[in-house]
N, C-alpha and C positions, 0 to 999 in steps of 0.2 A: 504493500500500500504506500511505500515511500514515493512512488511515481505519481500518486494521486494529486498531491499539491502542485507539482510542476505541470502535470497534464491540465488540471483545472485552471491553473494560472495562465497558461498559454491561451486557452479558449476564452477565458474571461477578458484578457487583454485584446483578443481579436473580435470580441463581441459575437461569438459564435451562436447561431440560432438553429443549428442542425442537431436535434436531440440524439441522433443515432451515432454520433462520434463523441458524446460526452463519456467521461470515465465511468460514471455510474451505470450507463447502458452497457459499455464494453465489459466491465468487470463482472456484472451480474450475468451477462450472456455467457461469458467464459466459464463462470462457476457453475452454471445450471445447464445451459443448452450446449455450449461448445466444449464441454469437458473432454469428450472423446475425439474432438477434432485436433488436427495438428495446427497449432497456432504459433506463428512467428511474429513477435513484437520487436520492432527495431526502434531503439532510442538513439537519436543522432546527437552526438556531443561535440562541442567545439570549445576548446580552451577551458574545459571543466564545466561547461554550461550545456545542459540539454536544450536543444533547439526544436526538436520535432519528434513525433512518434508516428510510426507506420505500422498499423496492425493488420497482419495478413493471416489468412488460412491457406494451407498448402495441401494439394492433392497430387496424385501421380497418375498419369495416363500414358501407357505404353512407354514407361521409363522417362517421361517428360514431366518436369515439375510445373504445375499450374498454380500461379499465385492469384488469389482473390482477396478483396477486402473482407475483414472479419464480419460475420453476421449475414452472409448471403442466404437468402431465403426467409429472412426475418427482419432485416433492416432495410427499410425502403430507400434510404439515402446513405451514402458513405462519404469518405474523404480522408484527409490526413490532418493530423494535429500538429500545426506548425505556425511559427510567427511569420507574418506575411513577407517580411523582408528576406527571410531565409527560404522561402517556398521553392524557388527555382533551383537553388544550389542543393538543398537537401533532397529534392525529388531526383535530380540528376545523379547525385551520389548514390542513393539507394538503388535505383534501377540499374545503373551502370555496374554496381557491385554484384547484384543478383545475376546479371547476364555474364559477367566475368567469371563468377564462381561456378555457375551451373551450365552455362553454354546452351543446353537444350531447355528453354524455359518459355512459358506462355503466360501472358498477363490477361486475365479475365476480370475486368474491374467493373462492378455493377454500381448502381445507385449514385452516379455522378451528376449532380444538378448543373445544368449549363450556365446558370446564373452565378455559380461560384467560381472564384479565381483559380482554385486548385484544379478544376476540370480543364480549364484553358491551358494551364501550365503542363499538365500531364500530356495533353494532346500535342503541345509544342515540343515536349521532349521526344515523342515518337517521330515527329516530323524532322527534327534536327538530327536524330540518329538514323533517319531513313528506314524506319521500321513501320511498315504499313499498318495503320490502325483502322480496324473496321468498327464503325459506330452504329449502334442501334438505339433508337429513341422511343420513349413512351411519354405521352403528354402528362403534365402535372398542373392542373388548374388550381388557382388560388384567388382569394379575395383580399385585396389590399385596402384597408379601411381608409387610408389617406387619399385614395384615388376617386372616391365617390362621396356624395352626400348620403351617408349610410341610412338615415331614417327614411329618406325617399326611396333609396335602393331596396331597403327591407320591405317596405309596403308594396312595392311593385313586384318583387320576386316571390313573395309569399303567396301571391295570387296565382302563380303558375301551377298548373295541374289541379287547381281548386283546393290547394292546401289550406287556405284560410277558411273555406267553406267546410271542409272535412273537420277541421279543428273545432269550428263552432258546433257542428253536429255532435262531436264527441263530448264537448263540454256540457251540452244540454242533457246528455244521458247520465252524467255523473261527474265526480270531482277529478280533475286532471291537474297534476302537479309535476314540477321538475325537482328531482331529488339528487343530492350528492350522497351516494351510499356509504355506509360504514363498512369497515373491513369484513365484518362477519356477514355482510349482505352480498358480497361479490359472487357467491355461488349462484345467485339468481342471474347475474350477467352471463356466466358461462352456460347455464341451463338455457337461457333465452337464445343465445347464439346457436347452440346445438339444435334447438327446436326450429329456428329460422332456416338452418342449412340441412335439416334432416332429409329433405327431398331434393336437395341441390348439391352440386359438386363443388366442395370447398377445398381450396388449395392452400389456405393459410395455416391450417392446424392450430388455430387460435386457442382451442380448448383441449388440445391433445398433449398428454404426457408432460415432458419437461417444459414445453412451451407455455403450458398453462401455469406451471409453477413460476416461470420467469415473469410472465405478465402480471401475476399476482404480487410477486416480490417488488416489482417496480412501483406498485401503488403504495408501498410502505416507505418510499424514499422521503427523507426530510432534510431540509437545508441544502438541497442540491439545485443547480441551475435547471436540471431536468426534473420535471414533475409530471405525474400522470393525473389526468382529470377525467373522471367518469361522470357522465350526466345520464340519469335514468328518468324516463317518462313513465309516470305512475298513474294508472287509472283505477280508482276505487281500491287503493292499496295493493294493486297488482302491477308488476312491471310489464309494460307493453313495448318498450323500446329503450335502447341505450346507445351512447357513443363512448368509445374509449379513445382518448386523445392524449398527445404528448405536448407539453409546453416547454419552450426553451427560449428565454430572452426575447419575448415579444412575438414569437412564432408558435402558433398552435397547429399541430398536425393531426388530422383525423386518421386513426389507425384501424379501428374496427367499429362497425355499426351493424345492429341487428334489431329486428322487431318481432313481436308476437304474430305468427302467421294467421291466427284466427281473426286478428284485427286488421288484416291487410287492406281491406277496403277503405279504412280510415286514413291510410298513409302515415302510420305512426313514425316510421323511419324518417320521413321528410319533416315531420313535426319536431322530433327531437333534434334533428340536424339544425333547423332554424332556431331552436331554443339555444343550442350551443353557440351558434353564430351571434345571437343577441347577447349572450352572457360574455363572450370574449370581447365584443365591442365595448360593453359596459366596463370591463376590466382593463380597458386601454391597451389591448394587444394590438400589435402592428399588422400581422398577417393571419388569416385563417386559411390554412393549407388543406385542400381536399385530398392530397396525396396522389400517387400515381394511378392512372387508369382512365378509361374512356366512358365510364358509367355516366348516363345522361344527367343524373341529379347533380353531379359535380359541376357541370357546365351551367346549371341554372343560376348559381350564385357567383360564379367567378367574375373577376374584373380583368384578369389577365391569365396568361398561361406560361409555364416554364416547361422545360423538357428534362427528363432524367435519362442519362445515357448508360449504356453498357459498352465499354471499349474492349476490343479483343485484338491483341497484338502478340507477336512472337519474336524470339531472338533472331530469327532469320535462317536458322539451319533447316535443311531439307526435312528432317524428321519433325521438327516443330511446325513447319509450314503444313505438312500433311495432316497432322492432328488438328491444327488450327482450321484447316479447310473443312474437316468434318464438324467441328464445333460451329463453324459459320453456317453450315446448312441447318443445323438445329436452331440457331438463334434467328435466322431469317424466317424459318417456319413459325417460331414463337412470336416474332414481331408481326407477321401477317395475321396470325390468329388473334392476337390481342388488339390489333387495330381494326378488326372487323367485328362490330358489335353483334351482328347476326350469328356469327360463329361462336362468339363468347356466350351469347344467350343459349344457343343450342347445346353447347358443351355443359354449361352450368345447369340449365333447367331440364333438358331432355335426357341427357346422360345421367344427371343426378337423380331424376325420378326413376329411370330404369334401374339404376343401382339400388335405390330404395325398394323397388318392387322385388328385385331378386333376393334381397336380404330379408325383408319383412312383409312383403305383399301377400294378401290373402286373395282368394278367388274373386271376391267382389272388386278389389282394387284392380286386378288384371282385366276384368270385364269392363270396368269404367275406362281404363287406359285404352283398351282396344276400341271401345266405342268412339272415344275422342280422336283416335288415330284415323278411323274410317271416316269420321265426319269431316276431316280435312279434304277428302276427295269426293265422297258421296254423302249427301245429306238430304233426307226427305222428312219434312216436318209438316204436320197437319194438326192444327189446334183450333178448337171452337170455343167461343165465349158464350156462356149461358147467363140468363137473367131470371131472377125470381122477384116478381113485383110484390108489393105489400098486399095486393088484393088477392093473391093466390093463397089457397089453404095448403098447409103442410100436412101431408098424410104419410104415415099415421101420426097422430098427436102423441107426444110423450112428455111425461113430467120430467123436466130437466133440472129444476131447483137451481142451486148454485154450483153446477157441475164444473164450470170453468172459471178461471180468474186470470188476471193479467200476470204475465211473467216478467220480472225485472231483468235488465241486462246483467246485473250482478249474479242472478241465478243462472242465466244463460252462459256466463263465462265458465261455469263449472263443467259444462258439457263438452268443452273443447271442440266445437264445431264451427268452422268458418261460415258455413251457409246460414246458421242461426244468427250469428253476430251481424251478418250482412243484412238480415231483415230489419234490424234496428236502424242501420245506416240508411236504408231505403225508405224509412218512415212508417213501417208497419207497427201495429200494436200486437204483441205476441201473447197468446193465451196458453195456459197449461191446464191439465186435469187437476182439479182441486183435491181429489182423493187418491191420486196415484202415490205409490210409495217413493218414487224418485221423480225429480223434476225433469219433465220432458215436454217440449212444445207440442200442442195439439193442433193449432192452426194460427193464422195471422190475418189481421184485417187492415186494409188501407182505406183511409177516408178521402183521399184526394186524387190518387192515380190508380189505373189498372195497368198491368204490365205482363209481357211475355218475354222473359229474359233470353230464352233460347232463340227468339226471333228479333231481339233488340227492339221491341215495341214498347213504348211508354206513352200513354195517353191520359188526359184528364178525365176524371169521372164526372158524370152529371150530378146535379145537386141531389142530396139525400140518397146517395148510393154508396155502398161499400164494396170493396173487392176482397174476396176470400182467397188466401194462398196458403201453401204449406199444409194442406189438409190431406187426410187419408180417406180414400173412397169408402172404407168400411165404417167411418164415423160421420160421413157426410149427412146422414139423416139426423143424428142427434146434434150435430153442429148447426144445421139449419134450424132445428127446433129451438136451440138455445138463442140463436140470432133473432128469431121471431119474438122471443120473450123479452130480450133486453133492448131490441130496436124494432118495435112492431111497425113503425111507419117508414122504414127504410127499405130500399131496394138492394138486393144482393147479387153481385156478379161473381162468377167463378169460371175457370178454364178447365178444359179436358182435352188431352191429346188423342190422336187417332188410335193409339195403342191402348188407351185407358177405356176400353169398351164397357167394362163393368161400371165404371164411374159414370159414363155417358148414359148408360141404361138407367142407373139409379137416379140421376138428375132428372131424366124425363119422367120417371115415376113420381118424383117429388114435386113436379110442376114447373121445373125450370124450362125455359125456352131458349133455343139457340138463336143468337142475334148477330153474331159475326163469325165468319169462317176465314181462317188464316192459313195460307199454304206457302211453303218455302222449298225450293228445289235447288240442288247443287250437284253437278256432275263435272268433275275436273274444274275448268275455269268458267264453265257456263253456270250462271246463277240467276234465279228468278224468285221474286216474292210477290204474293198477291193477297190482298185483304178485301173481303167481300161482305157487305152488310146484308143481313136477312130482313131487318126491320129498320124503321126510322129512329128507333130509340138509341140512346147512347151518344157518346161524344163524337168529335170529328176524327175520323180514321182515314189514313192515307193508304193508297195502293202503290206499290213499287214494282215495276216490271223490268 
């Protein structure tokens, strides 16, 4: 730990804002994650004074030593710890010595921010030594608070994707707070991350093994320039989103973000992200760094972009050039994949879900996935909208008493079902069986809109009309009787698909009349949708051909 004071002193003097080269990061990484890796830390001394530190990890490929900056695969940015006036001299000395000593050597240097002087100096070294450096870049969006009128910028950006509207809906349903968790609450962060990525392909291993221990250890740092800041978005005392960020001398770097999948429709990830942005502005931070990647949400808030490089160069021997060529092919493929958001989404979502099905999927999950796959090419939908006016008698009459009661979203959260939570977002009032042993939704009513989500149809309801959804055909009789009791002067609408022939038959027996027929056909790229009225009742419905 003797080097710590010198290391920290250099970075303090240089006003370093890269958290991934702070001594606290490197030391804890070495102790926890990098213990089994071959680490070579070079301290450059001149006249008894240490001027710089170069932390490398070393691997061997076909007898060739490959030098990388420490923390590859976990540190988003890297660099060297050196006083600015000694940067060129120390860089030249270290790289020259490595080439002289080993001859067959490759430098695979990741995480080099183009805005940093050290990146330009390393590139200059390779140019001067006539060593061809292959450069791969990934975009790094950031928000510089000094470049915008933040309050105006914040109000404009939070309206993107309807985040402000989603947040209002969430706050109407319960208490929403931002919380800084205590140490003994961090298990919820890792649990939420695992839930978010259960059906997706995650390459960060944020919650796995030693990496989890490492990220948890960083939250315990005190008195360091590097500090971890965790923001949790809590709804009714349950975590629904979090951000894990690193702060270093005015720069905040978002490292990990996840949200509760059942609340996906509310966009809690975007909400907690904007909460973190607002907090960092209030704390007088200089930069809010979205970190590397092409994810769309990162560009919603950015005021500018940086680029993070990987530089690949060799000592120039034939053997080193051959291995470098193979590494180049791999890096070019990775660069192409990462820059193509469609491929990234396919890998993350499609492959991730397939992996989940292989590991944990039941027959019902496989059938649902198969249906969704077929629907991408062939889709045949036939849905009818039925109406029961208040003048119709319900037969047979049944004593329903207080059989159903409203179900709160707090109760629905215990079911762990995204489709149920989505009902509250869409404005439904959800009812449950008052006498059931377990909470389970029985049906849902909407007072302003009727909708067929599978056909993407949403229309306004006529006055004094309710729309019934999430109902079971076996209970349609008693649900209808209950509706007649509690809302005797209201009209009830309900849908039934072509395949729900039992439900359509029962609706006819109960006095429901078909008023609108909706059809949707899709074969490959040919697609057609038609909506036809059977009566003059109902709202304004459009036909799409």
